[in-house]
N, C-alpha and C positions, 0 to 999 in steps of 0.2 A: 605408273602413270607417267613417269619420268622418262620412259622409254617412248610413249606417243609424241614427246616435244623432241626429243634429241634423236630418235631413231638409229641410235648407236648400239650395233649389235655387239661389239667388242665390250663395251661398258657394261651391257645386259649380263654377257658372259663371265665377265669379271665379278660382278655383283652375285650373281648366282653360285659362282664357285666360292667367294668369299662367305657364303653362309654356311657352307660345308653340312648340306641337308640332302645327301642321295637318295633317303628313303622317305623324302617328303616335298620331293619336287612334283609330286602329283598336286599339290597347294598352288604352286607357281603356275600350272597350267590351268587349273581351275579360276583363279584369279584372273588370269589373262582373258580367259573368255568370258567372265562376268564383266570385266572392264569393257572389254568389247561390245557386250549387250548395252552398257550403260551408255557407252560412249556414242553409239550408232543411235540409240534412241533418244539422246540428248540433241543430235543434231536435226534442225528444223527442217521439213520438206522443203524441197525446192520450188520455185514459181513455174517452173516449166518441167516437161517431162524430162525424167533423168536416163541416163545410159542403163542403169542397175536398178532393176527393181524386180521385186518377187512376184513370181506367177501368180496370178489371181487376185493381187492388189492392184487397185488402180494406179498407172503409172504416174501421176502426180502426187501420189501418197506414197511414193517408194522410200525405200530404206536407202540411205548412202553407204557408201563403203569406204569411209575414211579411215577408221581406225582398224578394221578387220585386217586388210593387207600387211600392215608393219607387225600385228600381233601374230599373225600366221607365219609371216617372214621371221620373226623372232622365236616361234616354237620349233620351225624347222631347223633353224640355225642351231638352237640349243640341242636338238635332237641329233643332227648330223655330227656335232662335236663330243656327244656322248653325255653331255652334261643332265640330259633327260633321257631315260632310258625306254624302250617300248612299254614295259608295263608300267612306269609313273605316267607316261602319256596317256595311254588307255585308261589308267586309273582316273586321272584327272577329267577326261571326257566322259568317263562313266559317273562320276559324281555330279557333273552340271546336267549330263541327261536324265539321271534319277530325280533331279530337283526342276526339270524344265517347266513342268506346271506351275510352279511358284514365281520362278524365273520370269513366265509369259505375264503373270499378273503385275509386274512392275515394270517389264520391258517386253512391249506388245509383239516385237517381231522375234523373240529369244529363239522360238522353234525355228525359223526360217534362218535365222544367223548361225544357229548351232548346225543345222543341216548343210548349209554352204561351206561352213568352215570344216565340218566331218567330212564332207567329199573331198574338199581340197587336200586334205591331210591324206586321205587315202590315196588319192591321185598321185601325189606327189612323194609318197612313201613314209612319211613320217608318222602316220598313225596307220595302226594296222585294224583290219575289218574284224568286227566282232567275232566272225568264225574262226579267226587265224589264231 
């Protein structure tokens, strides 16, 4: 949560290194995704059409993307530094994907946000496609 306020990638990297949990970083990935769902869902819808809206959802009831970009930037940065391995990144995403039904009960747009973040990760190369 602290990262969403400071957006300090160096501090995030330092904190993760200080934890010394290379085989448990999938938990960092899962928590970041859950935090993104929670933060996005907590953001009230705008009073005017927004720029970023989920296809099939009325544009006045869109999901904003205030927390997702910094979180994906953090995951990409930690991946490029080698602090989160491709295996751990995939494991974190798989854990969230397996519980998306439950996440969607609490966070209405969890599926759409997960799809958006997954696609971005694959496009940018910090998340492997399931078939890789």
